[in-house]
N, C-alpha and C positions, 0 to 999 in steps of 0.2 A: 430864439435863441434867448433873448430878454425875457422872455414870457417864461421859459421855465425857469431862469435864473430866479426872477422876483418870485414863482411860486415856491421854490427852496427858500429864498427868505423868508416869506411868510409862515413858511411850515418852522423855521429855527425859532422864529420870535415867539411861535404859540407854545414851543414846549419850554423856552427859556420862561415866560410868563407865567405856566402853569407851573417850574418847578419853583418860582417865588411866592406862590399862593400858601398860605398858611391853614392847613386845615384843623379844625378843633376838635379835640379831643376831649370826650365826655366819659368822666369818669364811670364805672359801675356804680349803682345806690348803693348806700351803705344797710345794710340790715340790721332792724331793731327789734329790740324784745318787745313785745306787746303787754306792758304791763299796766296791771288793772286790780284795784283793790277796793273793799268796801267791809263792812260793818252790819251784822242785823242780829237783834237781841231785845230779849226784854230784862230790862233793868229793874228791880223791884216791883215788876207786875206793867212798868209802860213800856211800850214798842219806841226803840232807839233807833236811829238809822244813820250810818257815814258811808258817803258815797263820793270815790273821786270826783276829784272837779266840781264838786258840790258846795257851797258853803269853804271853799278853801281846803276841803280836805283831801290827804297824798298819804302815802306809806312813807316812811324812813325807816334808816338802818343806824345803828349805830352798836356795834360790834363790843363783845370785851375780849381781853385777851389776856391772860395771865401763863407768862412765860417762867419756864424751868429750863434750868440747865440741863442739857443734853448730857447722860439718857431717860433721865425723868420727862414723862410726855408733860405738854403743856397741854393747857385747855383754852377752847374760845365759846363762846356765847355768842348764837346769834339774836338780835333783836329784830323784831317789826312793828312799828308802831304806826296808828293810823291817826293821823291827826290835822289841826289847822289852827293857822294863825290867827284865824277869825272868832274862832269857839273853844271854850274851854276844855269841853268834854274832847277825850280822848282816850286808846285802848292801847295795850301794849303788851306783847308775848315775848318772851325770852325764854332760849330755847338751847340747852345745850348739855354737858359741855362735847364739841370734836375735839378731839384729843391727837396730838401729832407730835413728833421731836420737832423742836425751833432749830436745834442743831442742824439740821438737813434742809427746812424752810423756813422761811421767816411767817409765813404765815400756811393755812393748811390748800395742800394743792387744789387746781379744780377736780381732779378725780376724787382724792378725798373729801371733798366738799358734796360733790354729785351723791357720793357713794351713801355719805354719813343721811344726807336727808332722803335718798330712795329707800335705805334700808328701813327708816322709821315711819314709812307710807303707810297705811293701813293697819297701823300699829296704835294700841294705846297706851300714851307716852304720859305716866302719871306727875302730879304737880308736886312742885319741889322748891325751896326758899333757892334763891339765886345763890346764897353763901352755901348752900350745899350740892351744888351743882359742879361736883365733882366724880372722877371714876369712870367706870366703861359705860354704865347707865344712865343714859340723857334722862329729862325732865321738863318741866316749863314752868314758869312765873308767869302770872295774868295781873297785871296791873290797870287800873281804871281810876280816871280822875272825872270829876261830876263839874255839875255846872257852877259849883263855889270855885273850883280847879284844887278842892280835898283830893288825895290821893288814896287809893283802897289799892289791895294785893291781895293775893289768894295767902293761904298761910296754911302749910302741913302741920303745924302744932294745933292749929283747932279745926280744919278739915280736910280730908282726903278728897282724891279727883283726881281726873284726868282730863286727856284732851285728844279727840281722833284726828289726826293728820292726813291727807291726801297730795301727795304731790303731782300737780299736775301739768307743769315743765318746765324741764331744766334748758338753758340758754343765755349765749352772750352775745353780747356787743360791745362797741368801743365805750360802752359805761360801765361794763364788768362784767361777771359772773352772777348769774340767777339762778334761784331755784322757787320756781313759783307755786305756791299751796292756797289749800283748804283748807280750814280744821273748826270740828264741833265741839262745843261745851257748854255744860251747863255747873258752874261752880258757884262758892260764895265767897265773897271779896271782904276782908276787913280793914278799921282802922283805930288808930287809937285815939282817942280826945282826949284833952286832960282835963276835963270836968265831968263828962259822963260814962269814960271808961273806954272798952272796948266795943264796936261799933260793927255790924255787920250788913250788908247788902248781897241779894241776889243777882245772878248773870243768869239766866236761862233761856234754853234753848237756841245759843249763840252761834252764828256761821262767820267768820273772819278769814277771807280771802285778802291774799297780800304776797309779800315774797322775801325771802332771805336775801343775803348778798355777800358773796364771797369778800 
């Protein structure tokens, strides 16, 4: 009888101790968007390459919003810049406008963002000055900063051209919503010099890989 009581005691103690053990809960891994940027092209005939995580280069976004009272459509210009805090040379694309009703949502919805970029994939998007990026027809302006930190830009007043976009992926994570793209172009950029007047520079056979962020 004593043996049976002792056995029941140890069994009950086992379940009591087991119930006190805290089991570690391992959260599921966070999925992250694989973001990669690079630029390669011939700037005035000299090969230039900017690669993510090399010499501090990375891709940055600073979208421009021009809000209008509803029902007048507002305009968003998406930017993608490959630059480095260690180097003066950098390149930037401004693409838009994405039009939406700011009275319905403060910024374009994810569906609108994805549809806008996918609809312009595989399309020759013409060069436009930022000031003229309005209406339903999108355009692109390209800006380049040289080794002296001087800024050059495409200008439809001086030369026409276009950019070929290909949307590679559209994905989201806890840092935001992204449209990853690759584009190619050959353009002329300009700079107004106070002593020499209007100067120009060629950017030929360029390939820009980056992303736009909602």
